[in-house]
C-alpha positions in Angstrom: 0.0 0.0 0.0 1.5 3.3 -1.1 -1.4 5.7 -0.7 -4.8 6.0 0.8 -6.0 4.4 4.1 -6.5 0.8 5.0 -9.3 1.9 7.4 -10.7 5.4 7.2 -13.6 6.8 9.3 -14.7 10.4 9.0 -17.4 12.5 10.6 -18.8 15.9 10.2 -20.0 16.1 13.7 -20.7 19.7 14.6 -22.6 19.4 17.9 -21.7 18.5 21.4 -20.6 15.0 22.2 -21.8 13.9 25.6 -20.5 10.4 26.0 -18.2 7.8 24.3 -16.5 10.1 21.8 -17.0 10.0 18.1 -15.0 6.8 17.8 -15.1 4.6 20.9 -13.2 1.4 21.7 -14.1 -0.1 25.1 -13.3 -3.3 26.9 -15.5 -4.3 29.9 -13.8 -7.4 31.1 -10.8 -7.8 33.4 -8.4 -9.4 31.0 -4.8 -10.4 31.4 -2.3 -9.5 28.7 0.6 -12.0 28.4 2.5 -10.0 25.8 1.9 -6.3 26.7 -0.8 -6.1 24.0 -3.8 -4.0 25.2 -7.2 -2.9 24.1 -5.6 -1.0 21.2 -2.3 -2.3 19.8 -0.6 -0.2 17.1 2.7 -1.4 15.7 4.9 -0.8 12.6 7.7 -3.3 11.9 9.4 -1.7 8.9 9.0 2.1 9.1 12.2 3.8 7.8 10.9 7.4 8.1 7.7 9.1 9.2 5.5 8.8 12.2 3.6 5.7 13.5 0.9 7.6 15.4 0.1 11.2 14.4 -2.4 13.3 16.4 -3.1 16.8 15.0 -5.7 19.5 15.6 -6.3 22.5 13.4 -9.2 23.6 15.5 -8.5 27.3 16.1 -11.5 27.5 18.3 -10.1 24.9 20.8 -9.0 27.0 23.8 -9.0 24.4 26.5 -8.8 20.7 27.2 -6.2 18.3 25.7 -5.3 16.6 22.4 -4.3 13.5 24.3 -5.7 12.7 27.8 -4.6 9.7 29.7 -6.2 8.8 33.1 -5.7 5.8 35.2 -8.4 5.3 37.8 -10.0 2.5 39.8 -6.9 1.6 41.9 -5.9 3.4 45.1 -3.3 1.1 46.6 -0.8 -1.5 45.5 -0.3 -0.2 41.9 3.4 -0.6 40.9 3.2 0.1 37.2 3.6 3.3 35.1 0.7 5.2 33.7 2.8 6.1 30.6 6.0 4.4 29.5 8.2 5.8 26.8 11.2 3.6 25.8 13.8 3.9 23.1 16.4 1.4 21.9 18.6 3.7 19.9 22.2 3.5 21.0 23.7 6.0 18.6 22.5 9.1 16.8 21.0 12.4 18.0 17.6 11.1 19.0 15.4 12.0 22.0 13.1 9.6 23.9 10.7 12.6 24.5 11.0 16.0 22.7 8.8 18.9 23.8 8.5 22.0 21.7 6.3 24.8 22.9 5.1 28.1 21.4 3.8 29.5 24.6 4.7 33.1 24.9 3.1 34.5 28.0 1.8 32.2 30.7 2.0 28.6 29.4 4.6 25.9 30.0 6.3 23.4 27.8 6.3 20.9 30.8 4.2 21.3 33.9 4.4 18.7 36.7 1.6 18.8 39.3 1.6 16.1 41.9 -0.1 15.1 45.1 2.8 12.9 46.1 2.5 13.6 49.8 3.6 10.2 51.0 6.9 9.6 52.8 8.6 8.3 49.7 6.7 10.3 47.0 8.6 12.4 44.5 7.4 15.0 42.0 10.4 14.4 39.7 13.1 11.7 39.9 16.0 11.5 37.5 18.0 8.3 37.4 21.0 8.4 35.1 22.9 5.2 36.1 24.8 4.9 32.9 26.0 8.5 32.7 29.8 8.6 32.2 30.9 11.8 30.3 27.5 13.3 29.5 25.4 15.7 31.5 22.7 14.7 34.0 20.6 17.8 33.6 21.3 20.7 31.2 19.5 24.0 31.1 20.5 25.6 27.8 19.9 29.3 27.4 20.4 30.8 23.9 18.8 34.2 24.0 20.9 37.3 24.8 19.4 38.3 28.2 16.8 37.1 30.8 14.5 40.0 31.6 14.7 41.6 35.0 12.9 39.4 37.5 13.3 36.3 35.3 15.2 33.2 36.3 17.1 30.3 34.7 16.2 28.1 37.6 13.9 29.1 40.6 13.2 27.0 43.6 10.3 28.1 45.8 8.8 26.6 49.0 5.9 28.1 50.8 6.0 25.6 53.7 8.5 24.6 56.4 11.5 23.1 54.7 14.7 21.8 56.3 
Protein backbone atom coordinates (compact mmCIF):
# COMPACT_ATOMS: atom_id res chain seq x y z
CA UNK A 1 0.00 0.00 0.00
CA UNK A 2 1.53 3.31 -1.06
CA UNK A 3 -1.37 5.74 -0.71
CA UNK A 4 -4.79 6.03 0.83
CA UNK A 5 -5.97 4.43 4.06
CA UNK A 6 -6.50 0.82 5.03
CA UNK A 7 -9.26 1.94 7.40
CA UNK A 8 -10.72 5.43 7.25
CA UNK A 9 -13.56 6.78 9.34
CA UNK A 10 -14.68 10.38 9.01
CA UNK A 11 -17.36 12.49 10.61
CA UNK A 12 -18.77 15.94 10.15
CA UNK A 13 -19.99 16.11 13.74
CA UNK A 14 -20.66 19.74 14.62
CA UNK A 15 -22.62 19.38 17.85
CA UNK A 16 -21.69 18.51 21.41
CA UNK A 17 -20.56 14.97 22.16
CA UNK A 18 -21.81 13.93 25.60
CA UNK A 19 -20.52 10.36 25.97
CA UNK A 20 -18.21 7.81 24.34
CA UNK A 21 -16.52 10.10 21.79
CA UNK A 22 -16.99 10.05 18.05
CA UNK A 23 -14.98 6.80 17.80
CA UNK A 24 -15.14 4.57 20.85
CA UNK A 25 -13.23 1.38 21.68
CA UNK A 26 -14.09 -0.10 25.08
CA UNK A 27 -13.33 -3.32 26.87
CA UNK A 28 -15.50 -4.26 29.86
CA UNK A 29 -13.80 -7.40 31.14
CA UNK A 30 -10.79 -7.75 33.43
CA UNK A 31 -8.40 -9.40 30.99
CA UNK A 32 -4.76 -10.37 31.43
CA UNK A 33 -2.30 -9.49 28.71
CA UNK A 34 0.56 -11.97 28.45
CA UNK A 35 2.47 -10.03 25.77
CA UNK A 36 1.89 -6.33 26.65
CA UNK A 37 -0.84 -6.09 24.01
CA UNK A 38 -3.76 -4.02 25.20
CA UNK A 39 -7.19 -2.95 24.12
CA UNK A 40 -5.63 -1.03 21.22
CA UNK A 41 -2.35 -2.27 19.76
CA UNK A 42 -0.57 -0.22 17.10
CA UNK A 43 2.71 -1.41 15.65
CA UNK A 44 4.92 -0.85 12.64
CA UNK A 45 7.70 -3.29 11.88
CA UNK A 46 9.45 -1.65 8.93
CA UNK A 47 9.04 2.11 9.11
CA UNK A 48 12.16 3.82 7.78
CA UNK A 49 10.90 7.40 8.09
CA UNK A 50 7.74 9.11 9.23
CA UNK A 51 5.47 8.76 12.23
CA UNK A 52 3.64 5.68 13.50
CA UNK A 53 0.90 7.58 15.40
CA UNK A 54 0.08 11.17 14.41
CA UNK A 55 -2.36 13.34 16.36
CA UNK A 56 -3.10 16.80 15.01
CA UNK A 57 -5.69 19.46 15.61
CA UNK A 58 -6.26 22.46 13.41
CA UNK A 59 -9.22 23.62 15.49
CA UNK A 60 -8.45 27.28 16.08
CA UNK A 61 -11.53 27.46 18.30
CA UNK A 62 -10.11 24.95 20.80
CA UNK A 63 -9.00 27.05 23.75
CA UNK A 64 -9.00 24.43 26.52
CA UNK A 65 -8.76 20.70 27.22
CA UNK A 66 -6.19 18.33 25.70
CA UNK A 67 -5.35 16.64 22.42
CA UNK A 68 -4.29 13.52 24.32
CA UNK A 69 -5.68 12.75 27.79
CA UNK A 70 -4.60 9.67 29.71
CA UNK A 71 -6.19 8.85 33.07
CA UNK A 72 -5.66 5.80 35.25
CA UNK A 73 -8.39 5.27 37.82
CA UNK A 74 -9.98 2.52 39.84
CA UNK A 75 -6.94 1.61 41.92
CA UNK A 76 -5.86 3.39 45.08
CA UNK A 77 -3.25 1.09 46.65
CA UNK A 78 -0.79 -1.50 45.48
CA UNK A 79 -0.26 -0.21 41.92
CA UNK A 80 3.39 -0.56 40.92
CA UNK A 81 3.21 0.09 37.16
CA UNK A 82 3.61 3.29 35.15
CA UNK A 83 0.70 5.21 33.67
CA UNK A 84 2.81 6.10 30.61
CA UNK A 85 6.04 4.43 29.51
CA UNK A 86 8.25 5.83 26.76
CA UNK A 87 11.16 3.60 25.75
CA UNK A 88 13.80 3.90 23.06
CA UNK A 89 16.35 1.38 21.88
CA UNK A 90 18.60 3.70 19.86
CA UNK A 91 22.22 3.46 20.96
CA UNK A 92 23.70 6.01 18.57
CA UNK A 93 22.52 9.15 16.83
CA UNK A 94 20.97 12.39 18.00
CA UNK A 95 17.55 11.12 19.04
CA UNK A 96 15.37 11.99 22.03
CA UNK A 97 13.05 9.65 23.89
CA UNK A 98 10.75 12.62 24.50
CA UNK A 99 10.99 15.96 22.71
CA UNK A 100 8.82 18.89 23.82
CA UNK A 101 8.48 21.98 21.68
CA UNK A 102 6.33 24.83 22.88
CA UNK A 103 5.14 28.10 21.38
CA UNK A 104 3.79 29.51 24.65
CA UNK A 105 4.71 33.15 24.88
CA UNK A 106 3.05 34.53 28.00
CA UNK A 107 1.82 32.19 30.72
CA UNK A 108 2.05 28.64 29.38
CA UNK A 109 4.58 25.89 30.05
CA UNK A 110 6.30 23.36 27.82
CA UNK A 111 6.31 20.94 30.76
CA UNK A 112 4.18 21.25 33.88
CA UNK A 113 4.36 18.70 36.66
CA UNK A 114 1.58 18.79 39.26
CA UNK A 115 1.64 16.08 41.88
CA UNK A 116 -0.08 15.10 45.07
CA UNK A 117 2.85 12.95 46.14
CA UNK A 118 2.47 13.56 49.85
CA UNK A 119 3.63 10.16 51.05
CA UNK A 120 6.91 9.58 52.82
CA UNK A 121 8.60 8.31 49.66
CA UNK A 122 6.73 10.30 46.99
CA UNK A 123 8.61 12.40 44.46
CA UNK A 124 7.43 15.00 41.96
CA UNK A 125 10.43 14.40 39.68
CA UNK A 126 13.09 11.72 39.89
CA UNK A 127 16.02 11.54 37.48
CA UNK A 128 18.01 8.29 37.42
CA UNK A 129 21.03 8.43 35.13
CA UNK A 130 22.87 5.24 36.12
CA UNK A 131 24.83 4.86 32.88
CA UNK A 132 26.01 8.49 32.75
CA UNK A 133 29.76 8.62 32.15
CA UNK A 134 30.91 11.76 30.33
CA UNK A 135 27.55 13.31 29.50
CA UNK A 136 25.38 15.72 31.49
CA UNK A 137 22.69 14.68 33.97
CA UNK A 138 20.56 17.81 33.59
CA UNK A 139 21.27 20.66 31.17
CA UNK A 140 19.48 24.01 31.09
CA UNK A 141 20.51 25.63 27.82
CA UNK A 142 19.88 29.34 27.36
CA UNK A 143 20.40 30.77 23.87
CA UNK A 144 18.85 34.24 23.99
CA UNK A 145 20.87 37.34 24.84
CA UNK A 146 19.35 38.29 28.21
CA UNK A 147 16.84 37.13 30.77
CA UNK A 148 14.46 40.00 31.60
CA UNK A 149 14.69 41.62 35.00
CA UNK A 150 12.89 39.37 37.47
CA UNK A 151 13.29 36.29 35.26
CA UNK A 152 15.25 33.21 36.30
CA UNK A 153 17.08 30.33 34.69
CA UNK A 154 16.17 28.12 37.65
CA UNK A 155 13.93 29.09 40.55
CA UNK A 156 13.16 26.97 43.60
CA UNK A 157 10.28 28.10 45.78
CA UNK A 158 8.83 26.62 48.97
CA UNK A 159 5.92 28.13 50.83
CA UNK A 160 6.00 25.61 53.68
CA UNK A 161 8.45 24.61 56.36
CA UNK A 162 11.52 23.09 54.71
CA UNK A 163 14.68 21.82 56.31
